[in-house]
N, C-alpha and C positions, 0 to 999 in steps of 0.2 A: 505492498500500500504504500509506503514513504519510503524514502533510501535509507538505507544502512549504514552509511560509509561514515558519515560523521559518530555514531557508534561506536565504530571500530577504532575511532582516533582516541578515543578517551583511556588516558592514564587508568593503569588497572589497580593499583595502590587505591587512587581518587575513586574509582568506580567502587571497589571492594566496602570502602569507608561510606560512600555515600549509600550503598545497599542496603550494608549495616544499620548504619543512622537511618534510613528512611522504613523500612521494616521495625524497627524498636520503635521510632514515632507511630507508627501504623498503630501499633498492637498496643503501644501505652494511650492510644486515642481512644480503641475499643475499651480500653481498661477501665476508662475515666469514663466512659459514659456507660458502662455498667453499672459499675460502682455508683455514680452519682446517679443512675435511676434506681439500685438498690436501694438506697439511701435514701430515696424521695428528692434528691434535689435535682429541680429541672431547670436547665441552663435557661435563660431569657434574652438572649443575643441575637440582635437584630439581625435578619438574615433575609438576602435579594437574591432573587432566583433569575438571572441575564435572559433576555429575550432570544429566543431562537431564531437562527439566522436562515436556516435553509429546511425543505422539506426533506430532506437526507436524516436531519437530525430530530431524533426523536424525543418529547418533550420526556423531562425527569421529573420523579416525583417531589412536589414541593415541599420540606419539612417545615410544621407549623410553627408558626413565631414562640409561640409559649412552651412546648414540649417538643423540641427536635431530639430528645433523649429516647423520649417513650417509642418512638417511630422507631428509632434504629434499633429498640430494642426488641420492638415487635418484628422487624425482619430478620434481629439476628437470632432468635430464639428459637427458632427450627434445627439453625444446624448446629447452636451452641447448645442447647439445654432440652434434646429431643421432646419440645411442646410441650414442657414444662409449665402449667398457668402461669402469666403473669401474676405476681401479689403474694403467692402462696410460697412457704420456705422452702426455699433447695436443699435438696437429698440427694446425697452422695454428691459424686466427682461430675466434671465435665468429661467427656469420652476423651481419651488420650488419640483417639484416631483423630478427630476433628483438624484441618489444616487450613489455610488461608483459600488453600484450592477452592475447599468444600463451597464457600461464599459464592451466591449467585452474584452476576454481574450488577444489581441494582443496588444488593448491599452495599459492592464496594464503589458502587457510585457514591454513595451518601456516605461513606466511611472517607473518602478522596476531598467530598465536598466537606467534610468538616473539618477534616485537616487544613484543606483550604483556608477554612473562613477562622479559623485556629490562629493561620501563619500570618495572614497579612491584615493590617490595620485596618481597622474598621472606618471605612472612608475614602482611603488611599489608593489613588489611582495611578501612584507614579511608578511603585515599585511593587511588580509582579511577584507573584507567588512563586517558589522555585518547584516548581510541576517537572522541570527535566528531571530531577532525581527519581521521581516515581517512574518515569516512564524508562528509565536504567533497568529497573529489577527486574520487567520478563516482559515478553511479547503482547501478551494475555492485557497485563496493565496499559501498554502503551496503545492496545488498540482500542481501552475502554476509553482512557484518557482524550486519545484524539478523535475519536469517534463521539465528542460531545466539548469542543473547542468554547462555544458561547455558553455553554452551561457553567464550564470551569474559569469560563474568562480567562483562557488563556493569551499570553501575550508574549510578544519576545522582546528581551530587551538588549539594548546595542548602547554599551556602557563602556569608560576607558579599559583599554589593552585587550577588548575580548575581539574575537576573531572574526570581525564581523561576517564578512566576504564568505566565509565556511557556515558562517549561522543561517545567513539566507538561502545558502545554495541547498544545505540539508535538510534545513526542519520546515514543517509545514509551515502554510502562508496564512501564520497569526497576524493579528496586529502588533503594530511596533511602536515601541517606545525608545525614541534617542533619548538617554539621560549623560549628558557631559556638563555636569553641574547644575549651569542656569541660576534661581536664585537660590537653589537649596545651600550650595555649597560650592561658591565658584573656585576648582583650582586648576590649577594649569593641564594644558592638555600634553598625551604621552607624545611618544614617536609614533607615526602611524595612525593617530585618533583623527587626525583630519581627514585622508583618505578615508577612513572608514566611516566617517560621519557624511562625506559625498557619496559614498555608494549607498550608505541608509537612506539618503533623501532621493534617491530614485525610485524608491517602490512607494510613488504620492499615495497611490491605491490604500497602502496599509499604513499609514503613519496613523499613530492616533495621539501620541504624546510628544511634544518637542520639548525639550530643554538643553540650551548650546551655551556656552562660553565662547563667544565670537574673536577670533584672532585674524591677525593680517594674513597670514597663511591659508586661513581656512575662507576667505575672502575669494581667494583666488578662484578655489575650488565651488563654490558658490553662484559664479558668474557663469558657467557652465550648465547652470540647473535651469531646465526645461520651466516655464510658466503654464504648469499643469495645475489641476484642480486637486484639493485636498478631501475625498469625500466622508476621510473617517477621523479627520484632525479634530481633538478634543478641546487641546492646549496647546500653546504654543509658548514659549518664554525665552528670550533672548539678552544676553548680558556681555559686556566686555567690561574689561580689567581698564583699557587705554585710558589716559586722563583726559584728553581731549572727547573721544568715543568715536564710535566708528560708523561708515552707511555701507549698508547695502547695496548690491547690485542692481540695477534697475528692475529685472524681472524676476527676482526673489522673494518667494511666498507672495505671488501675486497672484495665485489662483482661487478659484472658490473655494469655500472650507465652508459648509454649510450647519457643520456637528461642532463650531469652533464655540466655544463657552468660555475659557479666558485667554484673554492674550497679554502678554507683559514685555515690556523692553525696557534697557536701561541702558541708556548713554550709544543707543542705536538708533541713527538714521534711515527709514522703511520707506523707501521711493514707490514702494508697491502698494502699502497700506493700502490709501483709498481703494483700490480694485478688490483688495482682499476684503474691507469691510462692507463693500456691497451685496457680497453674500454671506454676511456673519449674521442671519438672521437669530438665530441660538446666542449670541453671543453675551456673557451676564457681567463679565466683570473685564473692564480696558484699560489699563494702567500702561501708559506709557510716561517713563519717568525719564530726566534728565537730558530730552532730546538735543542733539548736538545743532550747530546753528546747518550745519551740512543737509540735515534730515529734516529740514523745514517742510511741515507741512500747512497748507493754508487754512484759515477757517472754512471759506466754504466749500473746499473739498471736505470736513468733516460731516458739514451741515448736511451735502447730499447723502452721505453714506449711513445718518444716523436714523430717520426715519424706520427703517427695517429693522432696527434692533429694540423691539416690543419687551426684550428681557434684559436688558441691560440695567443692572443696578447699580456698578460701581462706576463711574468714570475719572479718571485722573488724567491730569495732563501737565506736564511738566517741561517747562525748557531749562535748556544749561547754559544761557546765558541771556541777556536782554537784545542782541542782535537777532532773535527771532522775531519778529512784528509783520505785519502787514504793510504793502507796499501803499503808502499814502494817495488816497484818491480809488484803489482799489476797489475797496468795498463796496458792493451796492445792498441795500436791504432786501433779505428775501421775500419773496411772493407770498410766503407761506411756512409759517413754522413748522420744524419738526419736533413730534413730540413723542418725548420719552416716557410713557406710560409706567414703567416699574422702577425707572431710577430713585434711588433712595441716597446715593453719596455723589458728590461733586465736589473736583477737588481742581484749582490749578494755580499753577506758579509761573509766572510770566508778566509780560506788561501789560498795562489796559488796555491798549489799542486794540490787541489780538482778543483778551477777553469782551470786550464790549462787541466786537464783530459776533463771537461766537454766541454769546447770551441773547443776541437779539434776532439769534436764529431758531431758538429750542424753546420751546415749553415741558417744564419738569412736575407736573399735578403733584406729586404722591412725592416729590426731595424734601428727605428729613435732614441733610447735612451739607452743608457750606463750608468749604474753606479754601481762602481765595489769600495767594501772598503775592505782594508786587516787588518787584527791582525797586533799586533807587532811581527814581526817575522827578523830573522837574516838576513835570505837572500829571496828576490823575485825574481824569475827569471821566468818570464812572457814570453819565445822567442811562445809560442802558440798563446796567447791571442794578440798578435802584427801581427802574422798571420790571428787569427777569423779578427781584426779589418781592417786590407787591404783588405780581402778576402769582405767584407761588405762595398757596393758600398759605401752606405749614410755615413760611418762613415769612409774612406780613407782617407778625409783630411778636415781640419779645418784651420780656418784663424785667430780665436780670442781663447784668453786662460786667465784664472783667477786662478789667485795663492790665497788661503787663508789659514793662519794659526793662530792658536791659541794655549791654554793648553790642547788642548784634542787633536788635530788632524788637520790632514794637508790635502788639496784636489786643484785639479784642476779640471777646466770646462770646454771645449774643443767646439765650437759653428762653426756654418757658417753661416756667415751673411745673405745669401739671404733664407736661410731654418733655420727652429726652430731645426734642430735633433742637439743633444749634446750627450758629452759623461761627466763621471765623475768620476774622480781617489782619493780612499781618503786614509789615514792611520791612525788608530786609534793607538795613543802613546801621552804621556805626555812631554818626551822629545825632545825639537826643534832640537837640535842637530840632534836624532836620525829620527826625521819627517823629516827630510832636506834630510838626506843621505838614506831614503827609497825611500821615493818621485823622488831624484835623479834616485833611480836604476831603476825605473818605465818607469821614461822619457826617460832614455838612450836605454831601449827596445822599445819604442815606438818614437824612433827617428825619423821615416821616416814619420810618421803621425804628429810630431811635425814642423818637419820643412816646414809645411807650412803655420806656425801660424806667424800672419802678427804685429797682436795687443797684447800685454799683459800687464794684469793687476794684483797688487798684492797689497792683505790687510793683515790685520792681525787684528787680537782682542784686544783691550784693556786690556784686564784683564790676560795678561801674568802672570805666577807664577813668584814669586820672584827668581833673578837669570839669569831669561831668556833674560835680557835686555843686557847679558853681552856674546855675541855668537861668535863661531869663524866662520869667513865669508867665509872658503874653502865648505862646504856643502851648501851654497848659490850659488857659482859659480858654483859646480859640477850640480846644478840643473839646473842654465840658461843656458849651453853649449847647448842641446837638441836645442833648440831655435837660431836656427844660423841664419833665416831670419826676426827676428821681427825688423819692423821697427820703431815702436810707443811703448814706454814703461810708462804705468801708476802707480804712485805709492802714496796710499794711508798715509797717516800722519804715521799712529801706525807703520806701517811698512819700512818708511823712512831712520830712522837712520841704521837699520840692512842693508837693500839694499845699501845704500851709503858709509858704512865702504864694504862690499864686491867688490864693484865694484871700489872701490878708493883704492884698496891695487895696491901694486908697481910691483907684478908682472903679473896682469892682461894684457893679451896681446889681440891680434884683433878676438882671438879664443870664445870670450863672446859677444855675441850681435854685431857681425861684420857688420849687416846692419841697424843697429842705427841708425835715425834721429831723431827724437821726443821725447824728455823727458816731461812727467807732472808730476807735484808735487802738491799733496793737499797742501792748503795755502801756495804756493809758494809766492804769490802778496802776504801774508799776516807778513811774517816775514822771517828775513832774515839767519833765522836756516837751513831752505832747501838748501837754496845757499850755504850756506857756506859747508855742509853737502855734499853735490855733486860737490864742487868745484875741487877735486884733479880729478874726473873721466872726469869733462868736461873740463877741462884744457891738459889731457894725451887725451882726442880724436882730440882737436882742432889744440896737437901738432901734432899728426898722419897726421893730413890731411884729417879727419873723423869728423869734427865738429856736433856735437848734439844743437838743439836750446830745450831753457827749455821755460815750458810754467806753468800758475796755471791751477789746474786741480780741480774740485769738483764728486766727484763719483759716482753721481746721475746727474752728468751734463744733461745728455741724457734725463733727466727725469723732469728737472723744467717746473715748470708753466709756460706758455708763458704772455707775458705782454700785446701783442693784442690777441682776442679770434682766433682762428683756422678759417678759412674761412667757416664755416657751418650757412648756410641762417635760420637766426632768424624766428621762427615760433610765430604768432599771437606778443602778447608782451613779448612771456617769451620763453627764447631757453632751453632748458633742457640740452646741449651738454655740456653746459659751465662748468652747475654745476656736470656733470657725470666727468669731465678733474678736476674739484678739488677734488669730491669724490675718486676718482680712485689715485692720485696721493698721498693722506691722506693717502689712503692704502698703495700704493708703499713704504712710508716710515716707514709704521708699520715694515716692515723688517727690520732697521735700529738696531732697539731696542729688535732683537730677535737674537739667532745664526744663524748664516749663513747658509740660505736653501740646502737642498743636496734630490737630486734624486726626488721622487715626490712633494717633498713642491718646490725646485727648478724650478719644470716647471709648477707649477701653478702661482708662482712669476713672470714667462718668460713671461705668456700668459697675465697677468695682465698690464708687462709692454710695451707688445705691444702693447694692446690695448691703452695705454695713449700713445706712440709712435706716433699711427695713429693719435687721437683726435689731436695733438699738429703738426704734419707734415704734414697729411695727403697722405701719402705713402701705399695704399692699399696695398702692401705685407704684411707689419705689419700686419695688421687689418687680411688678411686671414691666415697669420701665427699664429696669436691668435687662431680664430676659431678651425684650425687644430688640436693645442697645447690641447684645452678647448674637442674637441670632441675625442681625443685619451682618453684623462685623463677617460674620463666619459665612454667611451667604454670598457677600462682596469678593472671596476669595482674595483679601487682602495681604499681602507679603510683610506688612511692618507689622502685624500682632499673629503672631506664630499661633496655630490651631488648637495647640495643645493646652493655650492658656485657654481658649475661647470655649473649648469643651470643658475644661473644667468649673469657669463660672457657668456654665447653664446646668453642669450635675450637680454646684450648691444649688443655685436658684431652684432648679426644679425639687430641690431635695425637701427646703426651704417651705416650699409654695402651698402644700399642703398633703396629708396624710393619704390621698386617693392613690388607688394603684397605677392609673394612667400619670401621673407624677413620679410615682418611684420608678415607671417602668424609663419615664423619659432621661430620668437621674441616672439611672444604672445602663442605661445607652451612653449616656454623656460619658461616664467613668471610664465605661469601656473604649471607647472612641480615643481619650486621652489616653489611657493607659499604654494603648497598642498605636499613637500617634510614631510615626517611623522618624521623625525627627525629635522624638520628645529625649530627652538626658536621661540617663539614670537616676538622677537627684528627682527631677520630675517624676518620675513614672514613680519612682515609693513615695511620695508625697501625694501623691493623686490614689496611688493603691490603699494607703494607709486611710486615706478619707472613705474610701470605695469601702474598703473594708467594714469600716466605723457604722455608715449608713445602713450597709448592708445588714450588720448583725444588729442595727435598733431595732430595723423592718422585720426581724427574723425572716429575711428572703432566702431560698434555698441554695443561693448561690456562695451562700457567705464561705463556705469551706473551700470552695474554689477562688474565690477573691485573693484570700487570705494565703494559698498557695503560691498565687500569681505574684503577691507583695513580698513572700518572703524569698522570691528568684530576683528580685528588683534587690530587697536590700543587698544582697549576696552581691550583684552588680556593682551596688552604689558603693561598695568596700574594696573589689577589684579594681575600677574605675578613679575610685577618690583619694584611698587613702594612700601616701606618699611619705615620706618621713618626715617632709617640711609641714605637709598642711592637715597631718591627722587630727590633732586638735581641734582646724576647722572644721574639717570631715566631720568629727563625730557633734560637733554642734550643729551643722548644718542638716544634720539627720532627723534631728528634733524629737519630738514625741515617739516617729517612725522607727527608731530602734527599740522601740517595744514592739513593734508587731510580733516576734517568737512568743514572747510570752502573753500578750491577747489573742494568738494564735490557739497557743496552750490553753488558753482559760475557757475560748470557744471549745475546745476537745473533749474540758472537763465537761463542761455544761452537758455537753450529750453524750457523754458515759465513753468516748473515745479515750480513755488515759493511756494506754501505750501509744497512741499518736499523741497525745500530749507532751509526755516524755521525749519524745523523739522531737517535737516542735521547738522544746527547751534547748536541748541538747545542740540542734542545728542553730539556734540564735546564741548560744554561746562559743558555740567554736567560730561563728564568723568571724569575732574579730580576732582572735587566737588564730585560727588556721589562714584566712584568706587574704592577711596581709604579708606574713612573712611565714606560713606554713608549707604546707606539703611535705615537713619534715619525713617525717614517720613513712607514711603512703611512699614518699619519691625514693627512698633509702630502699626500701622493698622493690618497687617497680625496677630501678637498675638491675639489681640481679635479675629480675624476669626477662626486659627488657630494655639493653641501656641505649638502645635506638631513640626511644620515644623519653625516655628520661632524659636525653643530650637535649632534645627539639623542647622539652617541658623548661628546662632549666636554660637555655638560651634564648625564649621569646620571654620566659620570666623575669629575667634579667634586663633582656632591651623593654619591657614594660616597666620596668621599675626605674631605668634611666630616663624613659621618657616623661615617665610621670612626676620624676626630680627636677625636671629641667622647666615644667608647668610653671609659670608664676602663682601666687598666691592673690586671690583675689575675695572680695568680699562677697558673699551672698547669703541666702535665706533660703528656709527648708520649704517656703512658703509656696504651694501649688500655684498658686495666682500670680507669682511674680519670679521672673526668671533674672538673677543677678546678674554681673560683671564674666562671670566664669563662663556663663552659658553663652551670652551676646558674642564672645571672642571665637565663640567654637566655628561661628560660618566660617570664617576665610583665615583661620589659624591650621595652619599645616601640621602644627605638634601634636594639636588635636586631633585630627584625621589618621594621623600613624598611631597616637595612642587607640583609636577608633578599629583600627587594622591590628595591631595588636591584639587587643583585648577577643577578638574576630578568629585570630589565629589561634589564642590560647584555647579557646573553647573548641577547636576545631581538635586540637591535640588531646586535650582533657575528653572528650568522646572516643578518640581512637584507643584512650587508655581504657575508659568504660569498657569496650567492645573486647578486652582484654578478659580471658577465662580466671576469674578470683579477683579481677577488679570493677566489678561490675557497679559497686558504690563508691570507686573513688570520686571526692568532692560532692558525693549525694548526701542526702540525709541517710544515717546509719537506722536500721531496722531496730526495733526495741529488742527483736529477740537476740541480737548482737548486744546491743544497750544491757542488757540486762547481765552480762557476764562480769560488767563491774561489781556488781552487787553480791559474787563470789564469794569473799572472807566478811560479808557485813553488810546490813541494809543499806542503803542510801535514801538520806533523808533531802527532799527536794521542797525549797517553801519559794511558792512565787509570788511576786509582788504585781500587780495586774490592778487597773485602776474599774476594770469589769467585774472581776473577783479575786480575791487571794485563796490559795490553797494550800496544804502541804501534802505531797506523794509520799509514799513510803517504797521504792523499789527495792523488790525482793528477788533471790536470782534464780528461783524454782516456781512462781506465779505470778498471778498479774499485778499492777501496782495497788497499792493500798491508799484510798482518800479520807482524807479530814479536813472538812472546810471550816471555814475560820468565822469570826462570827461580823456581826455586820458593822461596817467601819472601820475594819481590820486595815485597807490601806491606807488612810490619813491618816491614820493612828500611828502606824508604822513606820509613814514617809515623817510625823512629826517627832519620833523616837531618833531617827537617826537624823533630822534636823538639828534637835536640841542636844543631841551629845555632842555633835563634832562643833556645835556652836560654843558651848561652856566651855567645851577642852579649849577653843581658841583665844577667850576670855580670861580665863583664869587657870593658875597651875594645876598641873594634874596633880600635886599634894593638895590641893585646897580640900576644904568643907564642900564648896560649891560642888565642886567636880566629882567629890566620893559621894554627895547625896543624888547627882544627877545620875551616874552610874551605878549607883544601886537601884534607885526609882526605874531604870529601864530594863535591867539584868529582872528584878521582879515582875517588871511588867509582861517580858517576852518569856519568861516561865508561863505564868497566866493564861497567857496567847498561845505561845507553841510548846514551851515545854513539858507542863502537864498533858495534854492531850497528845502528845508525841508519846511519852511515857507509858502511857494505857494504852496508846496502841501497837507498841513495839510490846508489852506484856499478853495482849491478846494473841498478838502474832507467836506467841512461844519465842520469842528473841530473849533470852536470857541477860540480865543483868552483869555488865564487866565483859559486855559484847564489843566487840567494834562498830561502830557508826561512822558514816559520812553524813557531813554538812555540804549540799549542793545548793546555796542559795543564790538568787536575783535579784537585781536592781539593789535597793535601801539594805536590803537583807546582808550583802555583801560586806557591808560596813559596821554591822550588828554584831556582837559578841555571844553568837549563838551556843557554845561550848561552853557557856560559865551561868547558864542561865539560871536562876535561883533568888534564895535559897531554897532548899526544896524542905517543906513542912516534914518535920521526925520529933519522935517522942522521947528518943536515946542517941547521946551522942553527939559529936560535933556538928556543926551545919555541913549539908550537902549541898552541892552541887551536879549541874546535870553530865560534867567532865566525871564527878566521883560515879555515878550509876553507871555512863556508858564509856570505852576509851574512844574520845571523838577525835577527827581528824575533817581537814576541809578538802575538797577537789575541785579545782578550777571547772571543769568537763568531765563526761563519764568517759569517753574517750583518752583521755588523759590517765585518768585512774585505772583503764583495762592495760594500759602501755607500762604503767608502774607495776603493775601486777603481772607483766609478762615476763617469760624466763630473762635473764640478764645475761647480756650477750658477752660467750667466753673471753677470758683473760688471760693470756699466754702463763702470768706470773698472778695468781689471785691473792696478793699481799696487802692486808688492809694497813691503809697508810693515811696521813693527815695532811691536810695542808691548812697553814695558820696564815692570816695576813691581817697583818693591824699595823696600820701606817701611821698610827701614833701611841708606840708605846708606853710612852711617859707621860698619856694622860692619867687622870685619876678613873683607879678600877682597871684599868688593863692591863697592869702588873702581876693583879691577884689572877686574874680571866687567864695570862698568859703561862702563872706557875701552876693553876689546875692543868691547863693544854698539856704543860710537857709532861706531867706523871698520871697519862692515862695510860700509860702501856705500848703505846704501838708506834710505829716509825712516825717523826713530826717534820714538816719542812716549815721554815718560818721565814715568813715574808712579811720583816719589818722595816717600819720606817721609810726611807727614800729608795727601799728595793722593792717596797710594795705598788709595784706600777700596774699598769693594766696589760703590758705586754706579758709581765711578768707572770698576773694572776691567769691569763689564756692561756698560757702555758703547761702551770701548774695545774690546771683543771684535767687535763690529757692524761696525765700521771696517777693522782690518785683517785681512791673512793669516796673520802669526804673531804669536806672543805668548811674553815667557820671563820666566819669573818669577825674580827672585833673592830668594828668601824661604823662612824656615826653614820646615818643614812639623811636622805634628802627628799622632800616630798615638795614635788611641781605642782601645784594645783590647776588643774585644766590642761596639763600637759604630763600624761602618765606615764609617756616612755621619756622621758627625761628625768623621771626618779631615777636616783642614784644611789650608790655607797660610796664613800668618799676614801681616795686611794693617797697616793704620796705627791707631793706637792701641788696640792688643789685638782689633780687627776679624777677620773669619777670611770667606775664600773655602774653605766645606766641599763636601764631597763632596754633598752636597744639593743644595748651588748650581750646581754644575757641571749636574747632572742637570735642575735646573727651569731651566736657560738654554735659548735660544735661540743658536744658532752659525752665522750663514747663510754666513760669508765666512771665515772664521778654519781655516787648512787645516794648522798646523803648530805645537805649544806646546809649549815646553823647561820643563821644572818644575826649574830647578835649585835645589832645594832638598831636605833631607832628609825620608827616609820617602816621598817623594813615588807611589813605584811598592811599597811594603809592604802585604801584606796583615795584616790583623786575624784574630783567631782568631773563626770560626765564619762566614768568610764565601768566598765559593766564587767568588774573583779579582777579588773588589773594592777598587780602591785608586784615586787619583785618577786615575793617569795612563791606566790602564782606562777609566776613565769618562768623561775627557775623551775620548777616540778612540771610544767608543760613540756618544758624545752627540753626536757633530757636528764633532769635528775628525779630521782623515786620517790624519795623524801623531802620536805626541806621545815625549817621550823624560821620563824620570824614572829616579829612584834607588831600590834597596830596602832601604837601611837612613840611617843619617846619612851625611852626608858632610864631607869635609875644605873648608873656607871657600875654599882659592886653586883647587880643581879647576874650581870653575863657570867662570871664568876661561881657565884651560887648556885645559879643555872648548871652549869657546866659540870661540876664533881658528879652530880648525881646522876647526872644523864650519860654521860660516857662511862661510869662505871656502871650502870645495869645495861646499857648495850651492848658493851664490848665484854661484860662478862655473861651472856648469851650468847653472843655468835661467835666469839673467837677470833682468832687474828687471819683464819690461814682463807679467807674467800669466802665466809658465808654468808648467805644474804642479810642485808643490814636494817632493811624496810618493813621484814616481818617483826623486829620489835625495836624500830625506833618509836613508836605512836606510845606504847606501853611504857618505855624510858623515858618520853617526855612526859607524861602522866605524871610519874613519880615525883620527877625532879620538879614537876611543878608544883606538886603536892610537899615537897619539903620545901619548895621555898616558900609556899603559904604557911605554912608553919614554925617562920621563922620569926624570933620576937622581933615586935617593928613593923613588921610585914603589911601592908596598907592592900584594899583590893584592888585599886585600878595598875597593879605593880603584878601581879601575879595574873591578872583577868587578862593582863596585855600579851601573854605569849600563844602564839598560836603552832597548829603543825598541818601541814600539807602533805597528801601524798597515802603512798600504801601504809 
């Protein structure tokens, strides 16, 4: 049916990899469908069935919008379950004889379609799904897919470095996408790309999307293109990186394009544009930006082509320089104006003469948004623009106006309070006097429209050029006169002196603001300067019998967060609306640090402000207007606002609209579109996914589980793509609440009774921080023994990725899904970020190949519970999950399902307060103070009440004998609380007991780390137990006693003292000793956990990052006898020196949670090493099996010492085996 030549040229390893990946993805899709169906979880993704194109293509069954999984289950049931009725309990196992060949064609078609819909971003028409992988699998699959090209929306992609000639010669004649950057990411063309573009452009009847970065060499090839029609062309984007622009050949792209919907150009002269537009009856968005002088198009030609565009929604016309103007006397008024019935947005950047010619020939009855920017002109006479505005009913009157001037331009934004319509007028020039004169001339022409303005705001940029503070007041007065009915005037502090100077002139009469009643001055209540500046004007008005009342004003006063929450009903114990309000408020404040937005950017800001206003006031009109603006921007296909932002805005807006099923469905659809947007960054995906999961959970929607799973994947990608040595703290902060996704997902699974899955989710979340940044160590070592080539490839791409990450500059950003900071904005043109994305893709490809190897199926995946259960082989593991939805305690056992202990209501808030209070009082008072003693005692008592007592009761129920080993596996704030010392435990006899007296306690950063610590140690040729002692300050108080105690432990000791305790010497010593003992002060870096360190000689430091990057082949035990060695910093999920050393090689680690007394190191070391070495000997016996018992005994001895205080013995903790 089709040529097989192209298949024969496929690289065999690549083919095998693709085959494995596709089959795995297909079966994963089937499994996901069946699991979702059996659990009653029905996907509600929006699905579209493309129209059929030929009588030979048979219609395919349409998947119902509400229940695609149920239909697939009904179709799969005969093959997979031997006609077992749906909804009945499944008995027995699926037949082992069922294979993929058993499935009929119709079922395969639906599976392929489901795979397609889950692989392609919703609404994305630029990036086709990778159907070519499926057709490589077998001949049957190839025929099935090729037999339904329109149903599967098959398209051929021609892009960078692709063998376009071979693809077009040997693939079927599918629609073609030519994608060489365009607006999405204009990068330089590779060698041969120009020739490939010319070859692809010859297929004019198949071209559906063209995105090109035009170069001078490419122009030569385009000059040979015949002027033929483009019957399938839907989108045309042309951009160039040359400074002055380029002009296309006269016949290029001049053929008819009846299906064209989006046309965008930037710095491109387009001589054939009028001919192309004459056929563009379906055009929705026309954006001609930065038109060079050589590409001038007359307004008459535009007017002639406009009447056919009855669907045109956005019209943006922008000239690169003021030389593009109509020839004097050439223009003749049209006999009949062109009507654009669907136009909502009109923007113009050029000279007034051109605009006058254009607007005199068009009518736009539904126009909502007008933005006009004029170049610096001597005269701006715009009577026809005034008539155009007045005859446009939606723009004929405005009641609010905002004037803003800076060192580069001056602008006025006119709005109508009850509708989102707005008109913007701007003049580009540097001189403030000239700015004011030009704008005054414009306002005089529009005096009829301005007469309806009742509220006027005036603000300025604080960075005015030198000399602009001393201005002529007369231009200000000329600017103010057309605003004859203003009743309220609000003045920002940067403009106060200018406005006050103008209004305070003696000759000012009632012709300026005659109806003014209220004057609002920013900072009026904070100083008397504002009052003094406006005093002459206020006095004149009072004397004339027209007094003006002065008020203080904040520019964003209408957007201030409310002290009391909006009357939105809280759901369960968590109300996401309050957090969304804060998030939106933070987003709106971002605009204060950026140039005042204009045109499309101002509309997006307006939509955000309206959304926040609704959340604060409850005005439904504000929400409806926010939705209207966002939908308009989405419909306009504007390039200035990325679609992921608009999808996110609409998702929130529909979520807040009402709790109807229709609005929920719309919100979920928008969340999905935002999450799947092909140009969304990993940070944006994570933020959107977190909110998506939050709302679906509030609504109890059946897709919640799948949304959490997708968001977990986004979290993993965020760690891979964002975490570098320089920007780790910023990246952690940028993730915000979304870093809690694994623990929230776990709480959701617990609520559903899926305790095993909850344990998997917690482990996956905890290991993300530990493994994704610098991990892969344990698995990579095993991989090298099995497949050195893949191990080398993984190491190479990981090193390259780290090098690229380290070269990316640090930019401020926010975790808000509504706003993208500088880091995202620079990504469009930044080749470093493009290389980062390429390496991330290559790394994922290598990981998939590794996962195809026997025994590596779970490489870099969530570890199944059956495997994680092995961590509890030597004692139960107690997980304390801290989550805003619900807090729970899970006890993991090695031979049964987890045991759940629910917590009391309000436990989340109380635990947070305990951790915060303990850290706060530790910073405020000395550790030996009475205040800290009382606070710590209270925390331990309350922890025992909420956690300790329920855990002890449950352990007894489970038959776990006292004095058994247990491990604490805390999350979030519990990582900084001393769970091992909860108590005292009520007792009628004997001394006070604490939790660590009842059970032998240790901590673990992850279950996988504990499993590794329990695994057999690497064989050592000469297994003699020896100790490395590191003490950079042997003369410090307490150090001599500790050093003497170490010397008498009875095994070989290597001393690194004073200036010999260098980082290099320590790293070398770690390779040769089974035990290392640090007698050194530690430093805690708040907000920067990887910079937490142990001090060495000469101010050198052994940081947590050094530990992470080290290789520890033999060292089994580390004792960190220093301050803060097991203390957490803010924003770190369990990251501290002790935990890091245990995770990255040491089997057991001893550390301290805060500062320690100098003599405690000596008093702890004596009983610890005496007990440890008496049980294991010196001939290489495992140390980890007895280190916890020796640790407990040493702490108990320390506790019994005369004068010992609570905080000194609670301070010590044990990690690992």
